Steps between C-alpha positions, in 0.01 A plus 500: 500500500164333525491158663429198284162478680405843362627444147230440239679376189185459293572617149878474517608322181758705310840587642718762335817441297869580529601829660871487414433415136280805457747729678779376273282571198467855632879533503592428862822314579414228751831319503587584863434294815173681573354437152169690459524620862747763376209670327286525815698802614626644172183476288194386696269633228649248257396217732156657536475513122568127471237428765247711307577319176429165663171618650392632161591161353265327745714399798312448826814505714809720509823346627714769655848590374661356813614156382870590524486730803703401806747651744762263362441640152556855618820393672619362167486852357696652787256577784610419854283252692281755675441718196435191290229384741330840490530525121349156451206580729438828318513328162262223606249756630540717190427205271164446672419873509557532125269207428240641742498836323456337159219279631324798658519702179386207286205412722377859486385414148445125521291272724753216475657373821879515486732319741856592597746219561828596666762316298786327681770316310704209638840516664652415164362815342694707755818312406445626145663195347206296371476289817122513492528252213687235701474588872846371587568754771794493741310677780341334803128441554504773766653740247208431267247558777667828598515622142128451450405615852648845457299574187178343628515719813493812283236393250241373749473862619407626151167499316594216267221242486733202523861393462623323186811287548623447146751278318559276803743228387487246782301329771747629758441863408125445518552357851710806591225733378243320713733533800541873429121535487440344844466842673235597241256206482220716356702650214378373162772365270554298189814311402605441142788275394742480209506156342762306304253263331137390518532353850791653690584841640837644406692348792364153426216435746163420351253783463246275669719474811515880515124529456435240769712706741286807430156350454407483868597860576188720512696817428627357170243624249664360187774266379660523161776520245667800340810585294475159333468396135139509372518147361546361853205678658222260403657201671597709803137609541395136497764419760365773729137409445566149632615621842342838575165674494667843524475735201764399246714794384697493172697775332769361273757676288405602148659191345833666429805343664779674692848444355721526810822496293411797280262652761210550262160349420459261209184404314164664450215529749191490282212691658227311314646166606526624860127572502419157362719342768328706769165363384638148535647576844165630617335181381755294688425677827708818528302775674752786483697549179750766398845543351857513626825589320469644149122528515325834472155660487406322177563162660284603795230622262502157336456337842222742595317413177493137613301595810281760330402255227 
């Protein structure tokens, strides 16, 4: 990885959209504990294809298919501890290598700068029980630090441009991530939180308290919100703008809502409306905009149009 001193983020505006949603549309079953990470080994070209679609739609940044990757996840599917550690490291590295290959091929015919963000989900994503939407974990703080440390140690040795800690539900997990990053003070990172309303992250702390924790850290290159309802984003941007000068990162869900009882999505994520919202979010101060669950290349194209126009 480059250090945050070396990283020129000029021109970074448009993040990509959901990886898992696109893989499901292509027919992959992502119901297991590793989610889209299953596909890293079985069908890497499918992941590459999703990355290409987002670049063609106008994304400036590819988030790797590593959100759900962890040694603990591999143990859930039957690996012993040692093999699980090796499998997780291989999967993390493969996710970056796939994105690198796609970027290299795309830039052979385009002058656009493309960034690679190594995606890292929260502890709750590994639990595979929706905990990233409440953050009520039973583990210790040291467990959280160890969980994040093991994955960071692998990814800082790759050619990802920066680390993207996504769907963080609590102030405590943000503190644990900062503790895990202490051996790597030059590694560039952004942290993005899930939020329950227009002021609070999922666990209940204010988004402003989380941003204030991060604002003084030079290696933190962005603070934001993801996997959150679009109608909450405007107020959350304003909350962030009051307490930080860091780039504000937003990539909400499509507007559909997850029905946990029937395990399906409800509602309709209108692409045209998403583009209009993105224009508003830009006006309110968001510098990096993309999409999370249930968004696809057309949503990203709508966001890219906001910056092109």
